[in-house]
C-alpha positions as CSV (number, residue, x, y, z in Angstrom):
1,X,0.0,0.0,0.0
2,X,1.3,3.4,-1.0
3,X,2.1,5.8,1.9
4,X,1.6,9.5,1.7
5,X,5.0,11.3,1.5
6,X,4.8,14.1,4.1
7,X,8.0,15.7,2.8
8,X,6.3,16.2,-0.6
9,X,3.2,17.6,1.2
10,X,5.5,20.2,2.9
11,X,7.3,20.9,-0.3
12,X,4.1,21.7,-2.2
13,X,2.8,23.8,0.6
14,X,6.0,25.9,0.7
15,X,5.9,26.2,-3.1
16,X,2.4,27.6,-2.9
17,X,3.5,30.0,0.0
18,X,0.8,28.6,2.4
19,X,1.0,28.2,6.1
20,X,-0.3,25.0,7.6
21,X,-3.3,26.9,8.9
22,X,-4.1,28.4,5.5
23,X,-3.7,25.0,3.8
24,X,-6.1,23.3,6.3
25,X,-8.7,26.1,5.7
26,X,-8.5,25.9,1.9
27,X,-8.6,22.1,2.0
28,X,-11.6,22.1,4.4
29,X,-10.0,19.9,7.0
30,X,-9.2,20.7,10.6
31,X,-5.8,22.1,11.6
32,X,-5.4,19.2,14.0
33,X,-5.9,16.7,11.2
34,X,-3.3,18.4,9.0
35,X,-0.9,18.7,12.0
36,X,-1.2,14.9,12.7
37,X,-0.5,14.2,9.0
38,X,2.4,16.6,8.9
39,X,4.1,15.1,12.0
40,X,3.7,11.6,10.7
41,X,1.2,10.6,13.4
42,X,-1.4,9.8,10.8
43,X,0.4,7.6,8.3
44,X,-2.6,6.7,6.2
45,X,-5.0,9.6,5.8
46,X,-8.2,8.9,3.9
47,X,-8.3,9.3,0.1
48,X,-10.8,12.1,0.6
49,X,-8.4,14.0,2.8
50,X,-5.5,13.6,0.5
51,X,-7.7,14.6,-2.5
52,X,-8.7,17.7,-0.6
53,X,-5.1,18.6,0.2
54,X,-4.0,18.0,-3.4
55,X,-6.8,20.1,-4.8
56,X,-6.0,22.9,-2.4
57,X,-2.4,22.9,-3.5
58,X,-3.2,22.4,-7.2
59,X,-1.0,19.3,-7.3
60,X,-2.0,15.9,-8.7
61,X,-2.6,13.3,-6.0
62,X,0.2,11.0,-7.5
63,X,2.8,13.7,-6.6
64,X,2.4,13.0,-2.9
65,X,3.1,9.2,-3.2
66,X,6.5,9.4,-4.9
67,X,10.0,9.2,-3.3
68,X,11.5,12.0,-1.2
69,X,12.6,15.1,-3.1
70,X,16.2,16.2,-3.1
71,X,15.6,19.7,-1.8
72,X,17.8,22.8,-2.2
73,X,19.3,24.6,0.8
74,X,19.9,28.3,1.0
75,X,23.6,27.9,1.2
76,X,23.5,26.0,-2.2
77,X,21.9,29.0,-4.0
78,X,23.0,32.5,-4.9
79,X,20.2,34.8,-4.0
80,X,20.9,38.5,-4.8
81,X,18.1,39.8,-2.7
82,X,18.0,37.3,0.2
83,X,17.8,39.9,2.9
84,X,14.8,41.5,1.2
85,X,13.0,38.2,0.7
86,X,10.5,36.8,3.2
87,X,10.9,33.2,4.4
88,X,7.9,32.2,2.2
89,X,9.4,33.8,-0.9
90,X,12.8,32.1,-0.2
91,X,11.1,28.7,0.3
92,X,9.0,29.1,-2.9
93,X,12.0,30.1,-5.0
94,X,14.1,27.2,-3.7
95,X,11.2,24.9,-4.6
96,X,11.1,26.4,-8.1
97,X,14.8,25.4,-8.4
98,X,13.9,21.8,-7.4
99,X,11.1,21.7,-10.1
100,X,13.7,22.9,-12.6
101,X,16.1,20.1,-12.0
102,X,13.2,17.6,-11.9
103,X,12.3,18.7,-15.4
104,X,15.9,18.7,-16.5
105,X,16.4,15.1,-15.1
106,X,13.4,13.9,-17.0
107,X,14.5,15.6,-20.3
108,X,18.1,14.3,-19.8
109,X,16.7,10.7,-19.7
110,X,15.4,11.2,-23.2
111,X,18.0,13.5,-24.8
112,X,21.7,14.1,-24.6
113,X,21.8,17.8,-23.6
114,X,24.8,20.0,-24.0
115,X,27.5,19.1,-21.5
116,X,28.6,21.8,-19.0
117,X,31.7,23.7,-20.1
118,X,32.4,26.0,-17.1
119,X,35.9,25.9,-15.8
120,X,36.6,26.4,-12.1
121,X,37.7,30.1,-11.8
122,X,37.4,30.4,-8.0
123,X,41.1,31.5,-7.8
124,X,40.6,34.4,-10.3
125,X,39.4,37.9,-9.6
126,X,36.2,39.0,-11.4
127,X,38.0,40.9,-14.2
128,X,40.4,38.1,-14.9
129,X,37.6,35.5,-14.7
130,X,35.6,37.5,-17.4
131,X,38.6,37.5,-19.7
132,X,39.4,33.8,-18.9
133,X,35.9,32.5,-19.8
134,X,35.8,34.5,-23.0
135,X,39.2,32.9,-24.0
136,X,37.9,29.5,-22.9
137,X,34.8,29.8,-25.0
138,X,36.7,31.3,-28.0
139,X,34.7,34.5,-28.2
140,X,37.5,37.0,-27.8
141,X,36.3,40.6,-27.2
142,X,33.3,40.4,-29.5
143,X,29.9,41.5,-28.2
144,X,27.6,38.6,-27.3
145,X,24.4,38.8,-29.5
146,X,22.4,36.1,-27.6
147,X,23.6,35.4,-24.1
148,X,21.0,32.7,-23.3
149,X,21.9,30.8,-26.5
150,X,25.6,30.9,-25.6
151,X,25.0,29.8,-22.0
152,X,22.7,26.9,-23.1
153,X,25.3,25.8,-25.6
154,X,27.8,25.7,-22.7
155,X,25.6,23.4,-20.7
156,X,23.8,26.0,-18.4
157,X,20.1,25.2,-17.9
158,X,18.1,28.4,-18.0
159,X,14.6,28.6,-16.5
160,X,12.0,31.3,-15.6
161,X,11.8,32.6,-12.1
162,X,8.1,33.3,-11.6
163,X,8.1,34.7,-8.1
164,X,7.4,38.4,-8.9
165,X,9.6,41.4,-8.8
166,X,10.7,40.9,-5.2
167,X,12.9,37.9,-6.0
168,X,15.9,38.4,-8.2
169,X,17.7,35.9,-10.4
170,X,19.5,33.0,-8.7
171,X,21.8,30.1,-9.7
172,X,23.2,26.9,-8.3
173,X,25.0,23.7,-9.2
174,X,23.5,20.2,-8.9
175,X,25.1,17.0,-10.0
176,X,27.8,19.1,-11.8
177,X,25.1,20.8,-13.9
178,X,24.7,24.6,-13.6
179,X,21.3,26.2,-13.4
180,X,20.2,29.9,-13.7
181,X,16.7,31.1,-13.0
182,X,15.8,34.5,-14.5
183,X,13.2,37.0,-13.4
184,X,11.8,37.9,-16.8
185,X,9.6,40.7,-15.5
186,X,12.6,42.9,-15.8
187,X,13.8,44.6,-19.0
188,X,15.6,42.5,-21.5
189,X,18.9,44.3,-20.7
190,X,18.5,43.7,-17.0
191,X,17.8,40.0,-17.6
192,X,20.9,39.8,-19.7
193,X,23.0,41.4,-16.9
194,X,21.3,39.1,-14.3
195,X,22.3,36.1,-16.4
196,X,25.9,37.3,-16.6
197,X,25.9,38.1,-12.9
198,X,24.7,34.5,-12.1
199,X,27.3,33.1,-14.5
200,X,29.9,35.0,-12.3
201,X,28.5,33.2,-9.2
202,X,28.7,29.8,-10.9
203,X,32.3,30.4,-11.9
204,X,33.7,32.4,-9.0
205,X,31.7,30.9,-6.1
206,X,31.1,27.4,-7.3
207,X,29.3,25.0,-4.9
208,X,29.3,27.5,-2.0
209,X,27.5,30.8,-1.6
210,X,27.9,33.3,1.1
211,X,25.4,36.1,1.6
212,X,27.2,39.4,1.5
213,X,27.9,42.6,-0.5
214,X,31.4,41.4,-1.5
215,X,30.3,38.4,-3.5
216,X,27.5,40.4,-5.1
217,X,30.0,43.1,-6.0
218,X,32.3,40.5,-7.5
219,X,29.5,39.0,-9.6
220,X,28.4,42.5,-10.8
221,X,32.0,43.3,-11.7
222,X,32.3,40.0,-13.6
223,X,29.1,40.6,-15.5
224,X,30.1,44.1,-16.5
225,X,33.5,43.0,-17.9
226,X,32.0,39.9,-19.5
227,X,29.3,41.8,-21.4
228,X,31.3,44.9,-22.1
229,X,35.0,44.0,-22.6
230,X,37.2,47.1,-22.0
231,X,39.0,46.6,-25.3
232,X,35.8,46.6,-27.3
233,X,34.4,49.5,-25.4
234,X,37.4,51.7,-25.9
235,X,37.6,50.8,-29.6
236,X,33.9,51.6,-30.3
237,X,33.2,54.3,-27.7
238,X,36.5,56.2,-27.2
239,X,34.8,59.4,-25.9
240,X,31.4,60.1,-24.3
241,X,29.8,63.5,-24.4
242,X,26.2,62.9,-23.4
243,X,23.5,60.5,-22.1
244,X,22.0,60.3,-25.6
245,X,25.3,58.9,-26.9
246,X,25.1,56.1,-24.3
247,X,21.5,55.4,-25.3
248,X,22.5,55.2,-28.9
249,X,25.5,52.9,-28.2
250,X,24.2,50.5,-25.6
251,X,22.7,48.1,-28.2
252,X,26.1,46.9,-29.3
253,X,26.6,45.2,-25.9
254,X,23.0,44.6,-25.0
255,X,23.2,46.3,-21.6
256,X,21.2,49.0,-19.9
257,X,22.2,52.6,-20.2
258,X,23.1,52.6,-16.5
259,X,25.4,49.5,-16.9
260,X,27.1,51.1,-19.9
261,X,27.7,54.3,-17.9
262,X,29.3,52.2,-15.1
263,X,31.4,50.3,-17.6
264,X,32.6,53.5,-19.1
265,X,33.6,54.8,-15.7
266,X,35.5,51.6,-14.9
267,X,37.3,51.9,-18.2
268,X,38.4,55.5,-17.3
269,X,36.5,56.9,-20.3
270,X,34.7,59.3,-18.0
271,X,35.5,60.9,-14.8
272,X,33.9,60.2,-11.4
273,X,32.1,63.6,-11.7
274,X,30.9,62.9,-15.2
275,X,29.6,59.5,-14.1
276,X,27.7,61.0,-11.2
277,X,26.1,63.6,-13.6
278,X,25.1,60.8,-16.0
279,X,23.6,58.8,-13.1
280,X,21.5,61.9,-12.1
281,X,20.3,62.3,-15.7
282,X,19.5,58.6,-15.9
283,X,17.4,58.8,-12.7
284,X,15.6,62.0,-13.7
285,X,14.8,60.6,-17.1
286,X,13.2,57.5,-15.5
287,X,15.7,55.2,-17.2
288,X,16.3,53.1,-14.1
289,X,12.8,51.8,-14.2
290,X,11.9,52.2,-17.9
291,X,14.9,51.3,-20.1
292,X,15.1,53.6,-23.2
293,X,15.0,51.9,-26.6
294,X,14.9,48.4,-25.0
295,X,16.1,45.5,-27.0
296,X,14.0,42.4,-27.8
297,X,14.0,39.8,-25.0
298,X,16.2,36.8,-25.6
299,X,14.6,33.3,-25.5
300,X,15.7,29.8,-24.9
301,X,16.8,27.8,-27.9
302,X,17.5,24.5,-25.9
303,X,14.0,24.1,-24.4
304,X,12.4,25.3,-27.7
305,X,14.2,22.4,-29.5
306,X,13.4,20.0,-26.7
307,X,9.7,20.8,-26.9
308,X,9.7,20.5,-30.7
309,X,11.3,17.0,-30.5
310,X,8.9,15.9,-27.7
311,X,6.0,17.1,-29.8
312,X,7.1,14.7,-32.5
313,X,6.7,12.0,-29.9
314,X,3.2,13.3,-29.1
315,X,4.3,14.9,-25.9
316,X,2.3,18.0,-25.0
317,X,3.0,20.2,-22.0
318,X,0.0,18.5,-20.4
319,X,1.5,15.0,-20.9
320,X,4.9,16.2,-19.7
321,X,3.3,17.5,-16.5
322,X,1.5,14.1,-16.1
323,X,4.7,12.2,-16.6
324,X,6.4,14.3,-13.8
325,X,3.3,14.2,-11.6
326,X,3.4,18.0,-11.5
327,X,0.7,20.6,-12.1
328,X,0.7,22.1,-15.6
329,X,1.1,25.6,-14.2
330,X,4.4,24.7,-12.6
331,X,5.9,23.2,-15.8
332,X,4.6,26.2,-17.8
333,X,6.0,28.7,-15.3
334,X,9.5,27.2,-15.6
335,X,9.6,27.8,-19.4
336,X,7.1,30.5,-20.2
337,X,9.4,33.5,-19.6
338,X,12.4,32.0,-21.4
339,X,10.4,30.8,-24.3
340,X,9.2,34.3,-25.0
341,X,5.6,33.5,-23.9
342,X,4.9,31.6,-27.1
343,X,3.3,28.1,-27.2
344,X,4.2,27.6,-30.9
345,X,7.9,27.3,-31.3
346,X,9.7,28.1,-34.5
347,X,13.0,26.4,-35.3
348,X,16.4,28.1,-34.8
349,X,18.9,28.0,-37.6
350,X,21.6,26.6,-35.4
351,X,20.2,25.1,-32.2
352,X,22.4,23.4,-29.6
353,X,23.3,19.8,-30.3
354,X,20.4,17.6,-29.1
355,X,20.4,13.9,-29.5
356,X,17.7,11.4,-28.5
357,X,19.1,8.9,-26.0
């Protein structure tokens, strides 16, 4: 006889950001009944009770009878805004990371996905690490036209973080596979910088994250030099006279006007005083919240290709969710932002290598 897995019940409750009291009320059961189940006192709750809990959580009943979940811990993940996050937001975000690797593990059983190609750069400073990974990947000082495509080709799994604006991007390693979750509610430029920032964490702080301004500063410095190499910046923007010039030039590197101003300061193309003046103009122009002349949002090529191949095998998102014993909305939220919000996926001219196992 199958026994209810109380760790999965707790997982789903945290993912839905519910307290035990709230879950009991929504499910229409007593708090005492739920408490006895949660503590393992009631090992075999009635089918009706489990059904009510599953419905309240929006998860299929089968989810609660599978093996334990390998959950993520806070110290395994790089959270940029951990201090600003509530415990519920943190738990829900960690749970989304788990859902990401559950999906990845299932896809990996069917396809040979790109192998990770991220060297260990923990001994490097952020600037040297940015140059080192560009050399390692053979991209020199050229601008990166599609960062998500590049990261996926190098074995990074990119998913959507659907936790709202209060939770920033985060990253982690699991079983030697790197993951990045992006908040796609931000501008395309901010999402690109977030992706580069998380790449910095994966390279510089691999397998161990420490909350603090220093590691965040290092990841920001890495992202700036990775996206806007000093050599290319000086060659293409040797002098800066106005904010309008930055707005007109930022598309070459795919960064925000604020990020380009900072990169210009770090490259000694503008003085500290000029940089402060530009920051004031950026703020008064509203460009910190509304990016001027924003670029199109990048989208995943890997998951697009995976879904195309699965469709050939008659796998829909609904059937994928059923295979994983997950709600459709959870599978959809993992991919929706990085797929550009489209259900119909066109082919890329040069997708990552993808082979059926």
